[in-house]
N, C-alpha and C positions, 0 to 999 in steps of 0.2 A: 613403464616409464614414458615420459613425454618425448615427442619427436621435435627437436629444434629445427629440423629442416622442412617440416610440414608447412603448407600454406596457411593452416589454421593457427591463429595466435596462441601462445602458450596458455594464456588465461582461459581461452575457450576449451582447449584440450583438458586442462585441469578441472574446469567446471564440469565438463562431461564425465570425467573420470569419477569425480566426487558424487555427481548425480547418480552414476551407476551403483556406487556403494550404498546410496540411500534406497534406490529402487529394488536392489536385489537383497536388501535386508541386512547387509553387513553393518550398517549403522542403524541401530534400532530407534524407533520413535521415542523421543524424550531424552535420548542419550546425548552427552556432550561430545562434540567433534574435536579432533586434535587441534592443538593450538597452531597459530600461524608459524611459529618456529619449527614445530614438529612437521608440518606440511612442507615447509621450505626444505627441510633436511630430507624428507622422504622422497620428494619429487625433484629436488635439486633445481629449484627456481627461486627467484627473488621475492621479497615481501610484497612488492606491488602486484605481482602476478597472483599471489595467494589471496590478497585482499580483494582484488577485482573478481576473482572466481567465486569467493565466498559471498561477496556483495550481490552478484547476479543470482545466486541460489537463495539469498534472503529476499531479493526482489521478487523472485518467482514463488515465494512462499514455502520452499522446501526446507529452509532453515530459519531460525529466529534467534535474536540475541537477547540476553538478559544483562542489564547493566552491572558491570563488575564481576560477572560470573562466567561469561563465555558464550559460545554459540552452540545451539542445540537443534536436533532433528524434529521437524514438525510432524503433527498427525497428518494422515492423508487428506487431501482436499475433499474427497468424496463425503467425508463426515459433515461437511458444511454445505448443505443443499442450497442455502440462500446466497452463498458466496458468489456463485456464478452470475447472479442477478445484480449484485450491488458492489462488487469489488472491482475496481479498475485493474488491479494487478491480475486477478483471475481472468477477467475479460480479455485483456491484452495477450496474456499467455495463451488463452484458448484460440486467439486469432493468429498465433504464430509470431507475435510481436514481443520484443523484450521490454518490459516496463521498468521505469525508474522514477525517482522523485527528487526534487530539490526543495528543502524546507525554506520558506521565505520568512517565517516568523512563528513563534509560539508565545502566548500570553495567558497567564492566569488572571482573571478579571471578574469584576462585577458585570454581569451580562446586561446588554440593553433590554428594554422592556419586551420587545418582540421575541427575543431568544429566551428570556425567562418564561414567557408564556408557553412557548413551544416545548421547552424542557421541563415545565412545571416546577420552576425554581422559586424559592422565596427570595425576598429582597436582598438578603445578605449572603445567599448561596453563591459559590464561585462557579465559573465556567472556564474551560480551557478553549482558547481560540487558536486554531492551527491553520496556517495558510501554506499551501504547497503548489509547486508547478509540476505537472505530471508529464512524463515523456514516454514515447513509444519508439524504440530503436534510436534513441537519442534525439528525436524530434519533439518539440513541445506540442502537446495535444490538448491539455486542459489545465485550467486554473481552478484550484479547489480551495474552498474555505469551509472549515468545520468548526462547530461549537459543541463541546461535550460537557455533560454534567461532571464537574471535577471531582465530586465526592465518589463517583464510580471509578475514576481513573487517576488516583493520586500519583503524582510523580511522572506521569506520561510525558510531560514536556522535557524530561531529562533523558528520555530513551531515544534509541535510533529510530527515526520516523521516515527514513528514506525508502522503506519497503512498504508492504501492504499494511495499512492501518487496520483493516478488518481482521487480518490474520493476527495482529498484535493484540487487538481487543479480545479475540476469542481464545488464543492459545497462551498468552502471557497473563492477561487480566481475567481470564476465565469468565467472560461475559458472553451470553448466548443471545444473539439477535434473532428474534422470532417473527417480527412484523415490520413492514416498511411502507410508508406512504410516499409517493413520488409524483412530481409533476414535471412535464417536459414542454418547453415552449421555445420559439425562435427568438433571437435577439440580435443586436448589433454591438460589436466590440467597442468598448470605451478606449480612451487613449492608453491607459495603463494596461488594460487587458491585451490590447493589440501589441504593445511593446513586448510584453512577456511572452506572448504566443507567437511572435514573429509574423504578424499579419498587419494589414492596413487598418487604421481606425475606421470604424463603420462597416467592417467586413461582417458577413453573416456568421453567427455563432449559435450554438445550441445550449440553452440554459436548463439545467436540471436541478431541482430542489428536492431534498429527501429528508425525511424524519424517520429515525430508526428506534425501535422499542426492544427491550430485553424481555425475557420470558415472564416476568411478573407484571408486565404491562407498562412499566415505567419508561419514559423516553430517555434515550441515551445520548443521541447526537442529532444535530442538524447538519446537513451538507448542502453547499451551494457550489455547483460546477458550471464553468463556462468552457465549452468545447469548441474547438475550431470546426466551422461548418464545412471546410474543404477536406477535412481528414477524418471526420467522425460521423457515424450515423447510428441510430438506435436499431438494434436487432432484437426481436422477441419471438418466442414460440409458445403457443398456448395449446394445451392438450385437454380434451374433455375426459374426465375420469368417471 
């Protein structure tokens, strides 16, 4: 049971207890976890505590939600070799930082010409535009703008997009990202970017543009990130094989 007298908040204690059940195999990969009501009864805590604990595990990629069906246990991260390179959630978690996201908007739209060209869309093909503000330990770190080939992710705009997008694409929509093109360059924050990121207009930022492909070679998504220059730096390790 949880300790109400501990200095650790109840949701942290519950999160760690549930994570333990995942890591020791009590909750099997792909299995549905108990409902909020069942967890409330089992651990004698309120609904807000259960929701916050589950949300953190979703943010960390250990659980995922299916609209109208419930919450399920994810496959181990090791199966997704490319995840550590392109997933904000995986990267923050590896750095010991708790990731989260706030969805600023989703739109199913006729994509502008440059996005159509990158995603190899025809004139009438739809794209999903997703804008999110990404946080590390509750501090805004990056502004993210994604465009996805909507034919590959129908209904994605109705799903919970506050966790790892990469994780949802792979584990829920069963898309395998196998190749990524990426550019990194310095920039200066616009007024809107500065307001959302909590910095001054004109502050240094790191701009990352990415194009991801699935296994048949078709482009799946374009990503445009604006990272705070005072809180983020690119880390890479290359090994000769």
